[in-house]
C-alpha positions as CSV (number, residue, x, y, z in Angstrom):
1,M,-3.4,-13.8,-22.0
2,Q,-0.4,-13.3,-19.7
3,A,-0.6,-10.7,-16.9
4,K,2.1,-8.0,-16.9
5,L,4.1,-7.9,-13.6
6,Q,4.3,-4.4,-12.1
7,E,6.7,-3.1,-9.5
8,Q,4.2,-0.7,-8.1
9,L,0.4,-0.4,-7.7
10,S,-1.3,1.6,-10.4
11,P,-3.8,4.3,-9.4
12,A,-6.6,2.1,-10.9
13,D,-5.4,-0.9,-8.7
14,A,-5.3,1.3,-5.7
15,E,-8.9,2.4,-6.3
16,V,-10.0,-1.2,-6.6
17,I,-8.3,-2.1,-3.3
18,L,-9.8,1.0,-1.6
19,G,-13.2,0.0,-2.8
20,R,-12.9,-3.4,-1.1
21,L,-11.8,-2.1,2.3
22,P,-13.9,-1.3,5.3
23,E,-14.8,2.5,5.4
24,I,-12.7,3.2,8.5
25,I,-9.6,1.7,6.9
26,R,-10.3,3.4,3.5
27,T,-10.7,6.8,5.2
28,A,-7.5,6.4,7.3
29,L,-5.5,5.5,4.2
30,I,-6.9,8.5,2.3
31,E,-6.3,10.9,5.2
32,R,-2.7,9.6,5.6
33,A,-2.0,10.0,1.9
34,A,-3.2,13.6,2.1
35,E,-1.3,14.3,5.3
36,I,2.1,13.2,3.9
37,E,1.3,14.3,0.3
38,Y,1.9,10.9,-1.2
39,P,-0.2,9.1,-3.9
40,I,-2.7,6.8,-2.4
41,E,-1.1,3.8,-4.2
42,A,2.2,4.5,-2.4
43,V,0.4,4.7,1.0
44,I,-1.4,1.4,0.4
45,E,2.0,-0.3,-0.6
46,M,3.6,1.2,2.6
47,A,0.8,-0.1,4.8
48,I,1.0,-3.6,3.4
49,A,4.8,-3.6,3.6
50,S,4.9,-2.4,7.1
51,F,2.4,-5.1,8.1
52,L,4.8,-7.7,6.6
53,D,8.0,-6.1,7.9
54,T,7.9,-3.4,10.5
55,E,11.4,-2.1,9.4
56,A,10.3,-1.7,5.7
57,L,9.6,1.7,4.1
58,G,8.0,0.0,1.1
59,F,8.0,-3.3,-0.8
60,A,11.5,-2.8,-2.1
61,D,12.7,-2.8,1.5
62,C,10.3,-5.6,2.7
63,K,11.8,-8.8,4.0
64,P,8.8,-10.5,5.8
65,G,9.6,-11.7,9.3
66,R,12.6,-9.4,9.8
67,G,10.7,-6.9,11.8
68,Q,9.2,-9.4,14.3
C-alpha cells in the first residue's frame, strides 16, 4: 500500500499530533487557533514551519535555515 502525499495536515492528523504533545503545548496551540480563528491543523503547520524558518508563514514559504 502506497501512502498518499498531502500538501496540508488533515484534521485527523492534527488530532493525532495534538494527542502526542505535552499538555502545555497542546493547550497553547488550541488557544492560539481559537484566538486567530484558524483551524488547528493550520496552526500546527505554522508552528512547525516557523521553527524551521522564522520568516515562513507556512510550509509553502518554508526554506529551512533562511531565518537563522
